[in-house]
C-alpha angles and dihedrals in degrees: 000000000000121000114233124215129200119191144186110202146156119253087250095062099035097097092044091053095043090051091049092047093050094044091052088054093243126141125228132204099232095187091059100043115105116223123183149093095255106048121161114205089196093057091045092052092049092049106031106009089110087077089072093060098048093081087241100107120071100172134029117199120191125185100211090199091067094053121105096185123113116256091252093056092049092051092048093053090048092050091049091051091048092047092051089048093050091047094053092048096049097041102038101017092238132112115217099193113044090201141352110222 
């Protein structure tokens, strides 16, 4: 079964991330990736965060240089993702995201 990657990246690192994803034999959902120099992880989680809970995403890659959020907002989003991941693992015995990069 193929592993699926979702990423939020700056334009500068897009090609690097694309190359690494393809080289690793992973698949990406291009229509859901966020590419730009002013990416808000908080806005992403509010609009597309549901993608992380559908058991469709195996890896989440975030280019921190692209984020415009304050450090507190970034930390809050990571903690929410980790909490959700731990909840699924403890209650259902499954882990939705294999790894958060």
